[in-house]
FIKOLZA-1660 file (N, C-alpha, C; in steps of 0.1 Angstrom, whole numbers, plus 5000, padded with zeros to 4 digits):
% residues 209
   i   px   py   pz ch aa at
   1 2232 0141 8081  A  M  N
   1 2233 0141 8095  A  M CA
   1 2219 0142 8100  A  M  C
   2 2225 0130 8111  A  A  N
   2 2208 0128 8116  A  A CA
   2 2207 0142 8122  A  A  C
   3 2186 0139 8123  A  S  N
   3 2187 0148 8127  A  S CA
   3 2187 0147 8147  A  S  C
   4 2185 0160 8146  A  L  N
   4 2185 0159 8168  A  L CA
   4 2175 0163 8173  A  L  C
   5 2174 0157 8185  A  S  N
   5 2162 0157 8194  A  S CA
   5 2169 0171 8201  A  S  C
   6 2173 0176 8206  A  A  N
   6 2171 0189 8207  A  A CA
   6 2187 0195 8209  A  A  C
   7 2185 0207 8210  A  L  N
   7 2201 0218 8211  A  L CA
   7 2215 0212 8210  A  L  C
   8 2223 0207 8207  A  P  N
   8 2238 0200 8213  A  P CA
   8 2242 0216 8220  A  P  C
   9 2248 0212 8237  A  V  N
   9 2248 0214 8248  A  V CA
   9 2267 0216 8247  A  V  C
  10 2272 0227 8243  A  Y  N
  10 2285 0228 8243  A  Y CA
  10 2291 0226 8259  A  Y  C
  11 2301 0225 8266  A  H  N
  11 2307 0224 8282  A  H CA
  11 2318 0230 8279  A  H  C
  12 2326 0239 8281  A  Y  N
  12 2334 0241 8285  A  Y CA
  12 2339 0255 8297  A  Y  C
  13 2351 0249 8296  A  L  N
  13 2356 0262 8304  A  L CA
  13 2358 0278 8299  A  L  C
  14 2357 0291 8310  A  S  N
  14 2357 0300 8306  A  S CA
  14 2372 0307 8301  A  S  C
  15 2378 0300 8289  A  L  N
  15 2390 0305 8289  A  L CA
  15 2393 0313 8277  A  L  C
  16 2378 0322 8270  A  G  N
  16 2383 0330 8257  A  G CA
  16 2381 0320 8246  A  G  C
  17 2392 0321 8239  A  R  N
  17 2399 0318 8226  A  R CA
  17 2412 0301 8229  A  R  C
  18 2411 0305 8243  A  L  N
  18 2422 0296 8244  A  L CA
  18 2421 0280 8248  A  L  C
  19 2425 0275 8247  A  G  N
  19 2423 0257 8249  A  G CA
  19 2417 0250 8240  A  G  C
  20 2414 0237 8239  A  R  N
  20 2414 0225 8234  A  R CA
  20 2397 0232 8225  A  R  C
  21 2394 0236 8238  A  G  N
  21 2371 0236 8232  A  G CA
  21 2373 0246 8225  A  G  C
  22 2376 0256 8230  A  E  N
  22 2382 0266 8213  A  E CA
  22 2376 0258 8202  A  E  C
  23 2384 0245 8201  A  V  N
  23 2382 0243 8183  A  V CA
  23 2370 0238 8181  A  V  C
  24 2360 0230 8189  A  V  N
  24 2351 0226 8194  A  V CA
  24 2345 0238 8187  A  V  C
  25 2343 0249 8198  A  N  N
  25 2333 0259 8198  A  N CA
  25 2336 0265 8181  A  N  C
  26 2350 0265 8170  A  L  N
  26 2350 0273 8162  A  L CA
  26 2342 0272 8149  A  L  C
  27 2344 0248 8152  A  F  N
  27 2340 0241 8142  A  F CA
  27 2328 0241 8141  A  F  C
  28 2316 0240 8150  A  L  N
  28 2303 0243 8152  A  L CA
  28 2298 0256 8147  A  L  C
  29 2304 0265 8149  A  K  N
  29 2301 0278 8145  A  K CA
  29 2299 0273 8132  A  K  C
  30 2312 0272 8127  A  D  N
  30 2317 0272 8109  A  D CA
  30 2303 0262 8097  A  D  C
  31 2301 0253 8107  A  A  N
  31 2291 0237 8103  A  A CA
  31 2280 0249 8103  A  A  C
  32 2279 0260 8112  A  G  N
  32 2259 0262 8109  A  G CA
  32 2255 0255 8125  A  G  C
  33 2259 0246 8125  A  I  N
  33 2253 0241 8139  A  I CA
  33 2244 0250 8151  A  I  C
  34 2236 0248 8155  A  Q  N
  34 2230 0254 8166  A  Q CA
  34 2233 0249 8181  A  Q  C
  35 2234 0254 8191  A  F  N
  35 2245 0248 8203  A  F CA
  35 2240 0259 8211  A  F  C
  36 2238 0249 8227  A  Q  N
  36 2238 0262 8237  A  Q CA
  36 2254 0260 8243  A  Q  C
  37 2259 0267 8251  A  E  N
  37 2270 0268 8257  A  E CA
  37 2268 0269 8273  A  E  C
  38 2276 0265 8279  A  T  N
  38 2278 0256 8295  A  T CA
  38 2291 0262 8299  A  T  C
  39 2300 0274 8303  A  R  N
  39 2308 0277 8309  A  R CA
  39 2308 0276 8317  A  R  C
  40 2321 0270 8327  A  Y  N
  40 2324 0270 8341  A  Y CA
  40 2337 0279 8341  A  Y  C
  41 2337 0284 8354  A  A  N
  41 2352 0289 8357  A  A CA
  41 2363 0278 8358  A  A  C
  42 2376 0286 8350  A  Y  N
  42 2387 0278 8358  A  Y CA
  42 2391 0282 8371  A  Y  C
  43 2393 0280 8380  A  D  N
  43 2394 0288 8391  A  D CA
  43 2391 0280 8402  A  D  C
  44 2394 0284 8419  A  G  N
  44 2401 0274 8426  A  G CA
  44 2386 0267 8428  A  G  C
  45 2376 0274 8422  A  T  N
  45 2365 0261 8426  A  T CA
  45 2363 0251 8410  A  T  C
  46 2373 0252 8400  A  W  N
  46 2373 0242 8393  A  W CA
  46 2371 0225 8398  A  W  C
  47 2381 0221 8406  A  P  N
  47 2385 0209 8415  A  P CA
  47 2369 0204 8418  A  P  C
  48 2365 0210 8425  A  E  N
  48 2348 0203 8433  A  E CA
  48 2336 0204 8417  A  E  C
  49 2334 0212 8403  A  T  N
  49 2325 0212 8396  A  T CA
  49 2334 0203 8387  A  T  C
  50 2345 0197 8384  A  S  N
  50 2348 0184 8376  A  S CA
  50 2340 0176 8387  A  S  C
  51 2348 0176 8395  A  K  N
  51 2334 0161 8403  A  K CA
  51 2322 0161 8404  A  K  C
  52 2321 0177 8401  A  R  N
  52 2303 0171 8400  A  R CA
  52 2301 0166 8385  A  R  C
  53 2309 0172 8372  A  L  N
  53 2303 0168 8363  A  L CA
  53 2303 0152 8359  A  L  C
  54 2316 0146 8370  A  Q  N
  54 2315 0133 8366  A  Q CA
  54 2305 0129 8372  A  Q  C
  55 2301 0129 8390  A  Q  N
  55 2286 0125 8396  A  Q CA
  55 2277 0125 8384  A  Q  C
  56 2275 0136 8384  A  Q  N
  56 2264 0138 8371  A  Q CA
  56 2264 0133 8360  A  Q  C
  57 2274 0123 8357  A  G  N
  57 2277 0117 8342  A  G CA
  57 2279 0127 8328  A  G  C
  58 2277 0140 8331  A  I  N
  58 2284 0149 8320  A  I CA
  58 2298 0145 8311  A  I  C
  59 2306 0142 8322  A  T  N
  59 2321 0135 8318  A  T CA
  59 2327 0122 8326  A  T  C
  60 2335 0111 8322  A  R  N
  60 2339 0105 8329  A  R CA
  60 2352 0112 8331  A  R  C
  61 2358 0114 8329  A  T  N
  61 2368 0120 8331  A  T CA
  61 2371 0135 8344  A  T  C
  62 2361 0138 8343  A  G  N
  62 2363 0149 8349  A  G CA
  62 2374 0160 8337  A  G  C
  63 2372 0156 8324  A  K  N
  63 2377 0171 8321  A  K CA
  63 2365 0178 8309  A  K  C
  64 2368 0188 8304  A  V  N
  64 2363 0193 8290  A  V CA
  64 2371 0198 8283  A  V  C
  65 2365 0202 8268  A  P  N
  65 2349 0201 8266  A  P CA
  65 2346 0190 8263  A  P  C
  66 2333 0193 8268  A  V  N
  66 2323 0175 8261  A  V CA
  66 2312 0183 8259  A  V  C
  67 2308 0176 8240  A  L  N
  67 2293 0179 8235  A  L CA
  67 2281 0171 8234  A  L  C
  68 2272 0176 8252  A  D  N
  68 2262 0171 8246  A  D CA
  68 2252 0165 8236  A  D  C
  69 2254 0158 8226  A  Y  N
  69 2248 0156 8216  A  Y CA
  69 2242 0143 8213  A  Y  C
  70 2228 0147 8206  A  N  N
  70 2219 0133 8209  A  N CA
  70 2213 0124 8213  A  N  C
  71 2218 0133 8231  A  D  N
  71 2219 0121 8243  A  D CA
  71 2231 0115 8245  A  D  C
  72 2241 0122 8237  A  S  N
  72 2256 0113 8247  A  S CA
  72 2264 0121 8249  A  S  C
  73 2274 0119 8253  A  K  N
  73 2279 0132 8262  A  K CA
  73 2301 0126 8252  A  K  C
  74 2298 0133 8245  A  L  N
  74 2315 0137 8234  A  L CA
  74 2319 0139 8238  A  L  C
  75 2337 0134 8240  A  T  N
  75 2344 0143 8253  A  T CA
  75 2357 0136 8242  A  T  C
  76 2372 0149 8246  A  Q  N
  76 2381 0146 8243  A  Q CA
  76 2377 0155 8225  A  Q  C
  77 2384 0173 8223  A  H  N
  77 2382 0178 8209  A  H CA
  77 2392 0172 8198  A  H  C
  78 2393 0164 8201  A  I  N
  78 2396 0156 8180  A  I CA
  78 2386 0148 8177  A  I  C
  79 2384 0135 8183  A  P  N
  79 2371 0135 8184  A  P CA
  79 2362 0134 8180  A  P  C
  80 2361 0146 8191  A  I  N
  80 2345 0148 8187  A  I CA
  80 2344 0155 8177  A  I  C
  81 2355 0164 8170  A  L  N
  81 2356 0167 8154  A  L CA
  81 2354 0160 8146  A  L  C
  82 2356 0143 8148  A  R  N
  82 2362 0136 8138  A  R CA
  82 2346 0132 8140  A  R  C
  83 2336 0128 8146  A  F  N
  83 2329 0124 8151  A  F CA
  83 2319 0135 8137  A  F  C
  84 2317 0145 8143  A  L  N
  84 2314 0156 8137  A  L CA
  84 2313 0158 8122  A  L  C
  85 2323 0154 8116  A  A  N
  85 2330 0157 8099  A  A CA
  85 2323 0145 8096  A  A  C
  86 2322 0134 8102  A  R  N
  86 2311 0122 8096  A  R CA
  86 2296 0118 8099  A  R  C
  87 2290 0130 8110  A  E  N
  87 2278 0130 8108  A  E CA
  87 2277 0139 8094  A  E  C
  88 2282 0149 8094  A  L  N
  88 2284 0161 8084  A  L CA
  88 2286 0155 8067  A  L  C
  89 2292 0145 8068  A  G  N
  89 2298 0141 8056  A  G CA
  89 2306 0153 8048  A  G  C
  90 2311 0159 8059  A  R  N
  90 2322 0176 8051  A  R CA
  90 2330 0170 8059  A  R  C
  91 2338 0179 8061  A  Y  N
  91 2357 0185 8068  A  Y CA
  91 2360 0176 8071  A  Y  C
  92 2363 0163 8061  A  D  N
  92 2371 0157 8062  A  D CA
  92 2373 0152 8045  A  D  C
  93 2389 0142 8045  A  G  N
  93 2393 0137 8032  A  G CA
  93 2382 0126 8025  A  G  C
  94 2381 0129 8016  A  E  N
  94 2377 0121 8005  A  E CA
  94 2378 0104 8006  A  E  C
  95 2395 0104 8001  A  T  N
  95 2401 0087 8002  A  T CA
  95 2412 0092 8011  A  T  C
  96 2413 0078 8010  A  S  N
  96 2420 0071 8023  A  S CA
  96 2437 0077 8029  A  S  C
  97 2441 0082 8017  A  M  N
  97 2450 0091 8016  A  M CA
  97 2449 0107 8022  A  M  C
  98 2434 0110 8017  A  E  N
  98 2430 0121 8019  A  E CA
  98 2430 0125 8037  A  E  C
  99 2415 0111 8039  A  K  N
  99 2416 0112 8055  A  K CA
  99 2429 0109 8065  A  K  C
 100 2439 0100 8059  A  Y  N
 100 2451 0093 8064  A  Y CA
 100 2460 0113 8067  A  Y  C
 101 2462 0121 8057  A  L  N
 101 2465 0135 8062  A  L CA
 101 2464 0144 8072  A  L  C
 102 2447 0139 8069  A  V  N
 102 2440 0152 8078  A  V CA
 102 2445 0147 8095  A  V  C
 103 2443 0134 8093  A  D  N
 103 2449 0127 8110  A  D CA
 103 2459 0132 8115  A  D  C
 104 2471 0126 8105  A  A  N
 104 2483 0131 8109  A  A CA
 104 2491 0143 8115  A  A  C
 105 2488 0154 8104  A  V  N
 105 2481 0163 8113  A  V CA
 105 2474 0169 8120  A  V  C
 106 2464 0165 8121  A  A  N
 106 2458 0163 8140  A  A CA
 106 2463 0158 8151  A  A  C
 107 2473 0149 8150  A  D  N
 107 2479 0147 8161  A  D CA
 107 2497 0147 8156  A  D  C
 108 2497 0154 8151  A  V  N
 108 2511 0169 8149  A  V CA
 108 2505 0177 8159  A  V  C
 109 2490 0179 8160  A  Y  N
 109 2485 0193 8167  A  Y CA
 109 2486 0190 8183  A  Y  C
 110 2484 0176 8184  A  I  N
 110 2480 0171 8194  A  I CA
 110 2497 0174 8203  A  I  C
 111 2503 0164 8197  A  D  N
 111 2515 0168 8204  A  D CA
 111 2518 0179 8209  A  D  C
 112 2515 0194 8198  A  W  N
 112 2518 0206 8203  A  W CA
 112 2516 0213 8217  A  W  C
 113 2497 0203 8210  A  R  N
 113 2488 0210 8222  A  R CA
 113 2497 0203 8236  A  R  C
 114 2501 0196 8239  A  F  N
 114 2506 0189 8254  A  F CA
 114 2520 0199 8252  A  F  C
 115 2527 0201 8246  A  Q  N
 115 2536 0213 8249  A  Q CA
 115 2532 0223 8253  A  Q  C
 116 2522 0228 8245  A  W  N
 116 2520 0244 8248  A  W CA
 116 2512 0241 8263  A  W  C
 117 2508 0230 8268  A  V  N
 117 2500 0237 8282  A  V CA
 117 2508 0234 8291  A  V  C
 118 2521 0225 8285  A  A  N
 118 2534 0226 8299  A  A CA
 118 2538 0239 8300  A  A  C
 119 2541 0247 8288  A  N  N
 119 2544 0256 8291  A  N CA
 119 2538 0273 8289  A  N  C
 120 2519 0269 8294  A  L  N
 120 2515 0279 8295  A  L CA
 120 2516 0287 8305  A  L  C
 121 2524 0284 8317  A  K  N
 121 2526 0295 8332  A  K CA
 121 2537 0300 8330  A  K  C
 122 2549 0297 8321  A  G  N
 122 2557 0302 8318  A  G CA
 122 2565 0295 8306  A  G  C
 123 2566 0299 8295  A  A  N
 123 2572 0297 8285  A  A CA
 123 2590 0293 8287  A  A  C
 124 2600 0277 8287  A  T  N
 124 2606 0276 8282  A  T CA
 124 2616 0283 8274  A  T  C
 125 2632 0289 8269  A  D  N
 125 2635 0292 8254  A  D CA
 125 2640 0279 8250  A  D  C
 126 2638 0269 8251  A  Q  N
 126 2636 0257 8245  A  Q CA
 126 2618 0253 8234  A  Q  C
 127 2611 0254 8244  A  Y  N
 127 2599 0256 8240  A  Y CA
 127 2599 0268 8226  A  Y  C
 128 2599 0277 8230  A  K  N
 128 2602 0291 8215  A  K CA
 128 2611 0292 8210  A  K  C
 129 2620 0287 8213  A  N  N
 129 2635 0286 8206  A  N CA
 129 2635 0273 8196  A  N  C
 130 2629 0265 8200  A  E  N
 130 2631 0255 8195  A  E CA
 130 2615 0243 8193  A  E  C
 131 2614 0244 8195  A  Y  N
 131 2600 0236 8195  A  Y CA
 131 2592 0243 8182  A  Y  C
 132 2589 0252 8188  A  L  N
 132 2577 0258 8177  A  L CA
 132 2585 0263 8166  A  L  C
 133 2600 0265 8166  A  P  N
 133 2603 0270 8150  A  P CA
 133 2600 0253 8142  A  P  C
 134 2603 0246 8149  A  E  N
 134 2598 0230 8141  A  E CA
 134 2585 0225 8137  A  E  C
 135 2581 0230 8146  A  Y  N
 135 2561 0221 8142  A  Y CA
 135 2562 0231 8136  A  Y  C
 136 2560 0242 8131  A  Y  N
 136 2551 0251 8121  A  Y CA
 136 2565 0254 8109  A  Y  C
 137 2572 0245 8113  A  S  N
 137 2580 0242 8099  A  S CA
 137 2576 0230 8094  A  S  C
 138 2572 0217 8102  A  I  N
 138 2567 0207 8104  A  I CA
 138 2554 0210 8089  A  I  C
 139 2544 0221 8096  A  L  N
 139 2532 0220 8090  A  L CA
 139 2532 0226 8080  A  L  C
 140 2547 0235 8079  A  G  N
 140 2546 0240 8064  A  G CA
 140 2547 0233 8054  A  G  C
 141 2556 0225 8055  A  Q  N
 141 2555 0215 8046  A  Q CA
 141 2537 0207 8041  A  Q  C
 142 2536 0202 8054  A  Y  N
 142 2522 0196 8048  A  Y CA
 142 2511 0201 8043  A  Y  C
 143 2514 0219 8048  A  Y  N
 143 2501 0227 8036  A  Y CA
 143 2507 0229 8030  A  Y  C
 144 2521 0224 8017  A  S  N
 144 2531 0230 8009  A  S CA
 144 2524 0220 8001  A  S  C
 145 2519 0214 8006  A  D  N
 145 2516 0201 7991  A  D CA
 145 2508 0197 7986  A  D  C
 146 2500 0210 7987  A  H  N
 146 2482 0214 7982  A  H CA
 146 2489 0224 7980  A  H  C
 147 2477 0237 7975  A  P  N
 147 2480 0251 7965  A  P CA
 147 2472 0257 7979  A  P  C
 148 2461 0248 7983  A  G  N
 148 2461 0259 7998  A  G CA
 148 2438 0267 7993  A  G  C
 149 2442 0278 8004  A  P  N
 149 2445 0282 8017  A  P CA
 149 2446 0265 8029  A  P  C
 150 2439 0256 8024  A  Y  N
 150 2438 0246 8034  A  Y CA
 150 2446 0233 8037  A  Y  C
 151 2445 0225 8043  A  L  N
 151 2455 0211 8049  A  L CA
 151 2458 0203 8031  A  L  C
 152 2438 0205 8026  A  L  N
 152 2436 0201 8011  A  L CA
 152 2431 0205 8007  A  L  C
 153 2438 0222 8004  A  G  N
 153 2435 0227 7989  A  G CA
 153 2424 0241 7993  A  G  C
 154 2411 0237 7987  A  N  N
 154 2403 0245 7991  A  N CA
 154 2392 0241 7994  A  N  C
 155 2395 0227 8003  A  K  N
 155 2380 0224 8009  A  K CA
 155 2392 0220 8026  A  K  C
 156 2380 0225 8034  A  I  N
 156 2385 0225 8046  A  I CA
 156 2384 0215 8056  A  I  C
 157 2393 0210 8065  A  T  N
 157 2386 0202 8073  A  T CA
 157 2389 0206 8084  A  T  C
 158 2383 0194 8095  A  Y  N
 158 2383 0196 8106  A  Y CA
 158 2403 0198 8118  A  Y  C
 159 2410 0193 8106  A  A  N
 159 2424 0194 8107  A  A CA
 159 2428 0217 8109  A  A  C
 160 2424 0216 8101  A  D  N
 160 2424 0229 8100  A  D CA
 160 2422 0244 8106  A  D  C
 161 2411 0241 8117  A  F  N
 161 2405 0244 8124  A  F CA
 161 2417 0243 8144  A  F  C
 162 2420 0232 8139  A  A  N
 162 2432 0226 8153  A  A CA
 162 2440 0233 8149  A  A  C
 163 2446 0235 8134  A  I  N
 163 2461 0241 8132  A  I CA
 163 2455 0255 8138  A  I  C
 164 2444 0264 8134  A  Y  N
 164 2442 0278 8136  A  Y CA
 164 2444 0275 8148  A  Y  C
 165 2434 0272 8159  A  Q  N
 165 2434 0271 8173  A  Q CA
 165 2455 0271 8177  A  Q  C
 166 2465 0267 8170  A  S  N
 166 2479 0267 8172  A  S CA
 166 2486 0282 8174  A  S  C
 167 2480 0284 8160  A  L  N
 167 2485 0298 8159  A  L CA
 167 2480 0309 8162  A  L  C
 168 2464 0309 8170  A  D  N
 168 2458 0317 8174  A  D CA
 168 2466 0321 8194  A  D  C
 169 2468 0305 8192  A  N  N
 169 2469 0302 8206  A  N CA
 169 2484 0310 8214  A  N  C
 170 2492 0304 8205  A  D  N
 170 2505 0314 8208  A  D CA
 170 2508 0324 8206  A  D  C
 171 2501 0328 8195  A  Q  N
 171 2502 0342 8198  A  Q CA
 171 2494 0350 8206  A  Q  C
 172 2485 0345 8217  A  R  N
 172 2479 0351 8224  A  R CA
 172 2492 0352 8235  A  R  C
 173 2496 0342 8242  A  T  N
 173 2505 0336 8251  A  T CA
 173 2521 0343 8241  A  T  C
 174 2520 0352 8235  A  R  N
 174 2525 0358 8229  A  R CA
 174 2543 0346 8228  A  R  C
 175 2546 0338 8226  A  T  N
 175 2550 0326 8219  A  T CA
 175 2553 0322 8200  A  T  C
 176 2545 0328 8196  A  L  N
 176 2545 0329 8183  A  L CA
 176 2558 0327 8178  A  L  C
 177 2566 0322 8170  A  P  N
 177 2576 0327 8153  A  P CA
 177 2575 0339 8153  A  P  C
 178 2579 0348 8152  A  A  N
 178 2583 0360 8150  A  A CA
 178 2581 0357 8129  A  A  C
 179 2582 0344 8124  A  V  N
 179 2584 0345 8113  A  V CA
 179 2575 0330 8111  A  V  C
 180 2568 0322 8101  A  I  N
 180 2558 0315 8103  A  I CA
 180 2560 0313 8086  A  I  C
 181 2557 0297 8083  A  P  N
 181 2556 0296 8070  A  P CA
 181 2546 0300 8061  A  P  C
 182 2547 0309 8049  A  D  N
 182 2538 0321 8040  A  D CA
 182 2524 0303 8040  A  D  C
 183 2525 0293 8040  A  P  N
 183 2511 0285 8038  A  P CA
 183 2505 0285 8053  A  P  C
 184 2506 0288 8064  A  L  N
 184 2498 0289 8074  A  L CA
 184 2495 0308 8079  A  L  C
 185 2505 0315 8066  A  S  N
 185 2496 0327 8071  A  S CA
 185 2481 0326 8063  A  S  C
 186 2483 0316 8052  A  K  N
 186 2476 0319 8045  A  K CA
 186 2456 0311 8048  A  K  C
 187 2468 0302 8057  A  L  N
 187 2455 0292 8065  A  L CA
 187 2448 0305 8075  A  L  C
 188 2454 0309 8079  A  K  N
 188 2447 0318 8092  A  K CA
 188 2443 0328 8083  A  K  C
 189 2443 0333 8077  A  E  N
 189 2435 0340 8070  A  E CA
 189 2424 0339 8064  A  E  C
 190 2424 0326 8057  A  A  N
 190 2414 0314 8051  A  A CA
 190 2402 0319 8063  A  A  C
 191 2411 0316 8079  A  I  N
 191 2400 0308 8085  A  I CA
 191 2390 0321 8091  A  I  C
 192 2403 0335 8089  A  E  N
 192 2390 0344 8094  A  E CA
 192 2385 0351 8090  A  E  C
 193 2386 0343 8071  A  G  N
 193 2376 0348 8064  A  G CA
 193 2363 0340 8063  A  G  C
 194 2358 0337 8064  A  R  N
 194 2346 0321 8068  A  R CA
 194 2339 0331 8074  A  R  C
 195 2326 0327 8062  A  P  N
 195 2314 0338 8065  A  P CA
 195 2306 0333 8081  A  P  C
 196 2308 0326 8085  A  N  N
 196 2306 0319 8096  A  N CA
 196 2313 0326 8113  A  N  C
 197 2323 0325 8110  A  L  N
 197 2336 0329 8118  A  L CA
 197 2340 0345 8120  A  L  C
 198 2339 0350 8113  A  A  N
 198 2343 0359 8107  A  A CA
 198 2341 0374 8119  A  A  C
 199 2327 0376 8123  A  V  N
 199 2323 0384 8131  A  V CA
 199 2326 0381 8143  A  V  C
 200 2321 0367 8147  A  Y  N
 200 2330 0365 8161  A  Y CA
 200 2347 0364 8158  A  Y  C
 201 2351 0360 8156  A  L  N
 201 2365 0359 8150  A  L CA
 201 2371 0377 8157  A  L  C
 202 2369 0385 8147  A  K  N
 202 2371 0400 8148  A  K CA
 202 2366 0406 8160  A  K  C
 203 2355 0398 8163  A  E  N
 203 2346 0408 8183  A  E CA
 203 2354 0400 8192  A  E  C
 204 2365 0395 8187  A  T  N
 204 2373 0390 8204  A  T CA
 204 2387 0387 8199  A  T  C
 205 2388 0400 8191  A  S  N
 205 2407 0394 8182  A  S CA
 205 2410 0400 8197  A  S  C
 206 2409 0416 8201  A  A  N
 206 2416 0425 8206  A  A CA
 206 2418 0419 8224  A  A  C
 207 2407 0406 8228  A  S  N
 207 2412 0402 8241  A  S CA
 207 2420 0392 8238  A  S  C
 208 2432 0393 8254  A  R  N
 208 2441 0385 8254  A  R CA
 208 2440 0370 8256  A  R  C
 209 2431 0368 8261  A  I  N
 209 2424 0354 8259  A  I CA
 209 2414 0347 8251  A  I  C
% end
């Protein structure tokens, strides 16, 4: 990992445990990377704040999360995780096939995130009764290919944080199916027992967001 010229700065919305940026937050904490946080209110002031961040060169798209890392502004949460995994030399597969599996599951998650956002203000029956059961069934198949608890067995990858976030966010929006595949329950338990995450996740578990 390259030496840091200053502490990374994590820019995200004040959404608690919800949203894309929380995946980056969990990754940074788990990896033991010290960082500063800058949070922005997600209310009527956000459009103006978004434009200001663009003008300041913090984000080209006006969207967050952004990780200010070694004088570079990293955007898009899954590419941020991939970048950090490469920097650290861990949190990814070792072989081409393992890397493919991690990327494939991350892409499945990205499709879910789009649907989750679209249903955030009122989940449709199609999302709750059709899309989510199929989504978690597909993930269950991926996670059944290795003994677990992670996608690649006992080796955690960046995709595991994303899948945990989908489980957690669907639970918080009360859309998580009543029954999920057992490998995903084991993943959730394993993430919540990670030494660098356990206290944080326990302290924030009761909050709706």
